[in-house]
C-alpha positions in Angstrom: 72.6 153.0 271.9 75.2 153.5 269.1 75.9 149.7 269.0 72.3 148.9 268.6 71.8 151.1 266.1 74.7 149.7 264.5 73.3 145.9 264.6 69.4 146.8 263.1 70.9 147.9 259.7 73.1 144.4 259.6 70.0 141.9 260.6 67.8 143.9 258.3 70.3 142.8 254.8 70.5 139.3 256.7 66.8 138.7 256.3 66.3 140.5 253.4 68.6 139.0 251.4 66.2 136.8 249.3 67.7 137.2 245.7 67.8 133.7 243.0 69.8 132.5 241.4 68.7 134.6 238.1 67.8 138.0 239.2 66.6 139.7 242.3 62.6 139.0 243.0 60.2 141.3 243.6 60.3 143.5 246.9 64.0 143.6 246.9 66.8 145.8 247.8 66.4 148.9 245.9 68.4 150.0 243.0 70.4 152.7 244.2 72.9 149.8 246.1 74.2 147.7 242.9 75.9 144.2 244.2 78.4 142.5 242.6 77.3 139.8 240.2 78.2 136.6 239.3 79.2 134.6 236.1 75.6 133.9 235.7 74.6 137.2 236.6 74.1 136.2 240.6 74.8 137.8 243.8 77.3 135.8 245.5 75.9 135.1 248.9 76.9 136.9 252.0 77.7 135.9 255.2 80.0 133.3 257.1 80.6 130.7 254.8 81.6 133.2 251.5 83.8 135.1 254.3 85.4 131.5 255.1 85.7 130.6 251.2 87.4 133.8 250.7 89.8 133.5 253.7 90.8 129.8 252.5 91.6 131.0 248.8 93.6 134.0 250.3 95.6 131.5 252.7 96.8 128.8 249.8 97.7 132.3 247.4 99.8 133.2 250.3 101.3 129.5 250.9 102.4 129.3 247.6 103.8 133.1 247.2 106.1 131.9 249.9 107.1 128.7 248.5 108.0 130.0 245.8 109.9 133.2 247.6 111.4 130.5 249.5 113.3 128.7 246.7 114.1 132.0 244.7 110.7 131.8 242.4 109.6 134.9 242.7 108.1 135.5 239.1 106.9 133.2 236.5 103.8 132.2 238.2 102.6 128.5 237.7 104.2 128.8 233.7 107.5 127.6 234.6 109.8 125.2 236.4 111.3 127.9 239.6 115.4 128.0 239.4 115.4 127.1 242.9 113.8 123.5 242.3 116.3 123.4 239.5 119.0 124.2 241.9 117.3 121.5 244.5 117.6 118.7 241.9 121.1 119.3 240.8 122.3 119.5 244.0 120.3 116.1 245.0 122.0 114.6 241.3 125.5 115.6 242.5 125.0 114.1 246.0 123.9 111.0 244.4 127.0 110.9 242.0 129.4 111.2 245.2 127.5 108.7 247.2 128.0 106.1 244.0 131.5 107.3 243.1 133.3 107.2 246.6 130.8 104.4 248.2 132.1 101.8 245.0 135.3 100.4 244.6 136.6 98.1 241.8 139.6 96.1 242.7 142.2 94.5 239.6 143.3 91.2 240.6 146.5 91.9 241.3 145.3 94.5 243.8 143.8 95.0 246.9 142.4 98.0 248.6 143.0 99.2 252.1 140.2 100.8 253.7 140.5 103.3 256.5 137.8 105.0 258.5 138.9 108.5 260.0 142.7 107.8 258.9 141.8 104.2 260.9 142.5 101.0 259.5 139.3 98.6 259.3 139.3 96.4 256.2 141.2 95.5 253.3 139.1 94.5 250.0 139.9 91.3 247.9 139.9 91.4 244.1 136.6 92.3 242.2 134.0 95.1 243.6 133.7 96.1 247.0 131.6 99.1 248.7 132.2 101.2 251.6 130.9 104.5 253.7 131.2 107.4 251.4 134.2 109.5 251.3 135.5 111.0 253.6 134.0 108.9 256.2 136.0 105.4 254.4 139.2 106.2 252.1 140.2 103.4 250.3 143.5 103.1 248.8 144.8 100.4 246.1 148.2 98.3 246.4 149.6 96.3 243.8 150.9 93.4 245.4 152.2 91.3 242.4 154.3 94.4 240.9 158.1 93.0 242.0 160.0 96.4 242.8 163.5 96.6 243.0 166.5 99.4 243.9 170.2 99.1 243.4 173.0 99.5 246.4 176.6 99.6 246.2 179.9 101.1 244.2 178.7 104.4 244.3 182.1 106.0 246.7 184.3 105.0 249.1 181.3 104.4 251.5 180.1 101.8 250.3 183.1 99.6 250.9 182.9 96.5 253.1 185.0 94.3 255.3 185.5 91.0 254.5 186.4 88.1 257.3 190.2 88.2 256.6 190.3 91.8 257.1 190.1 93.0 252.9 188.3 95.6 252.0 185.8 95.3 249.0 183.6 97.0 246.6 180.2 95.4 245.8 177.1 96.0 243.8 174.3 94.7 243.9 170.3 94.8 243.3 167.1 93.8 245.7 164.0 92.4 244.5 160.8 92.6 246.9 156.9 93.2 246.7 154.4 93.7 249.1 153.0 90.7 250.7 149.9 92.3 253.3 149.1 95.7 252.3 147.8 97.0 255.4 151.6 96.6 257.6 153.2 97.8 254.5 150.7 101.3 254.5 150.6 101.8 258.8 153.3 99.6 260.2 156.4 101.4 258.9 156.4 105.3 258.0 158.8 104.7 255.3 158.8 100.9 254.3 160.6 101.6 251.5 164.1 103.9 253.1 163.7 100.5 255.9 164.3 98.0 252.8 167.0 100.0 251.5 168.9 99.8 255.2 168.0 96.4 256.0 169.1 95.5 252.9 172.4 97.2 253.5 172.9 96.0 256.9 172.4 91.9 255.6 175.2 92.3 253.2 177.4 93.9 255.2 176.9 91.3 258.4 177.3 88.5 255.5 180.5 89.5 253.9 181.6 90.3 257.4 181.6 86.1 257.8 183.5 85.5 253.9 186.8 85.8 252.7 188.0 88.3 249.6 188.7 85.3 247.0 185.3 83.9 248.2 183.3 87.1 247.4 184.9 87.6 244.6 185.2 83.8 243.4 182.1 81.1 243.3 180.7 82.3 247.0 178.6 84.8 245.4 175.1 82.6 245.0 175.9 81.4 248.8 176.6 85.0 249.9 172.9 85.8 247.8 171.0 83.3 249.4 172.2 84.2 253.0 171.5 88.1 252.6 167.9 87.2 251.5 167.0 84.6 254.3 168.7 87.7 256.5 166.4 90.3 255.3 163.6 88.2 255.5 164.0 87.6 259.3 164.7 91.1 259.7 161.5 92.7 257.9 159.5 90.1 259.7 160.5 91.2 263.3 159.7 94.7 261.8 155.6 93.0 260.8 157.2 95.4 257.3 154.5 93.1 255.0 157.1 93.1 252.6 158.4 90.0 250.6 162.0 89.8 249.6 162.4 88.1 245.9 166.5 87.8 245.8 169.1 89.3 245.7 171.7 89.8 242.8 175.5 90.7 243.1 176.7 92.9 239.9 179.9 93.4 241.2 182.5 92.3 243.8 185.9 93.8 243.2 188.8 95.5 245.6 188.9 99.0 246.0 189.9 101.2 242.5 193.7 102.3 244.1 194.3 98.2 244.4 191.8 96.9 241.6 194.8 96.2 238.8 196.8 94.7 241.2 194.8 92.2 242.4 193.5 91.7 238.6 196.8 90.2 237.9 197.1 88.1 241.2 194.0 87.3 239.8 195.1 86.1 236.4 198.1 84.3 237.7 196.3 82.5 239.8 193.8 81.2 236.9 196.6 80.3 235.1 198.4 78.1 237.6 194.9 76.4 238.3 194.8 75.9 234.0 198.5 74.3 234.2 197.0 72.2 237.5 194.2 70.8 236.0 196.6 70.3 232.1 198.8 68.0 234.5 195.8 66.2 236.2 194.3 65.3 232.8 197.3 64.2 231.4 198.2 62.2 234.8 194.8 60.5 234.0 195.5 59.9 230.4 198.5 58.2 231.0 196.7 56.1 233.9 193.8 55.3 231.5 196.6 53.8 229.2 198.5 51.7 231.7 194.9 50.0 233.0 194.8 49.4 229.5 197.6 47.9 228.8 197.2 45.8 231.6 194.1 44.6 231.2 195.7 43.9 227.5 198.6 41.9 229.7 196.3 40.1 231.5 194.5 38.6 228.6 197.4 37.2 227.0 198.4 35.9 229.9 195.4 33.6 230.0 195.8 32.8 226.2 199.5 31.8 227.2 198.5 29.7 230.3 196.5 27.8 227.6 198.9 27.0 225.0 202.3 28.3 226.0 204.5 27.3 222.9 202.1 29.1 220.4 201.3 31.8 222.5 205.2 32.6 222.8 205.5 32.5 218.9 203.0 35.1 218.1 204.1 37.5 221.0 207.8 36.9 219.2 206.4 37.6 215.7 204.1 40.4 216.8 207.4 42.1 218.7 209.9 41.4 215.4 206.8 43.1 213.1 207.1 46.2 215.7 210.8 46.7 215.4 211.8 45.8 211.7 209.1 47.7 210.7 211.2 51.1 211.6 214.2 49.8 210.0 215.4 49.3 206.4 216.0 45.7 205.7 216.4 42.8 203.1 215.3 39.5 203.4 216.9 37.0 201.1 216.9 33.1 201.3 220.7 31.1 201.8 220.7 28.5 199.1 221.3 29.4 195.3 221.6 33.4 196.3 221.5 35.2 193.2 223.7 38.7 192.9 222.7 41.2 195.5 220.2 43.7 194.3 220.4 47.1 197.1 216.2 47.9 196.9 215.9 49.9 199.9 218.8 52.3 198.2 217.0 52.7 194.6 214.0 53.8 196.9 215.7 56.2 198.1 217.9 57.7 195.0 214.2 57.9 193.1 213.0 60.8 195.1 216.4 62.7 194.3 216.6 62.0 190.9 212.8 63.6 190.8 214.1 66.8 192.3 216.6 66.8 189.9 214.8 66.4 187.1 212.7 69.4 188.6 
């Protein structure tokens, strides 16, 4: 009975709702139960449709409220941008910049970019703009392959003395010039390629010096030693797959040890003086030989003329010989017939300078 007593008033209210959009009609509900009015004075319709619309509106408001709470926008309504959305866009911009700067690489003409993926070599980027996966997946190390590197070795102590082929000690100082030929081998093949290059240079220099004498190492064989050391270093580094190209070796100093350096300098000076005297003797011998050859050639020409006219050639040779002999002695030439008293002209010539000195 209680259930039926509750359904009767609801059915009566459902069928008695005959209000129009502009107010209640005649014979409507009693005045003691006022209903809420709409913006034009109408009473909102009751029933299943009105209840569904209100529920949809409440659900939409609840969804927007939960969204604002999720992104940190608890207040502010729709009048301003929520703080959470600003943070979201800032994070997106940072991610975009990170992708741009870690995925795009500009390689200069003198450089090569070695790409490693999770620490393992993958490829080498040439000059220009290259693209890779973002960091830390791909990492790019730029290597200058045209820069000529150099280091100096030797002449720092007794440990740098080298033994020559004739069992003498040599204090040598030299420099090594090199560059990177294959950057991926230079980075991943050797643990310390720079130190390895120094050790290879010292080993190659000792090997070459041990095959030459002290005088050769100190003298004119330096260029040959430099070439041999360069070739030996390159062969060793290629066998190590180091990716290094040796440009050259320059010997700056090649002297005996300091204890005997002064004595060696004196010996070297004496050897140079002896060689200078030998060169002077050879030059004088060449000069005399050339003069004798010239005189022999002239005599051959005179002999050819003598065969053509013996008498004339003999007389001309006699006159030339007498002219050479008499030009160096005092002489007086006179004619025998009708000779006048002798006038000592040579004596007069000798007395004139003496008189001039006396007058002074």
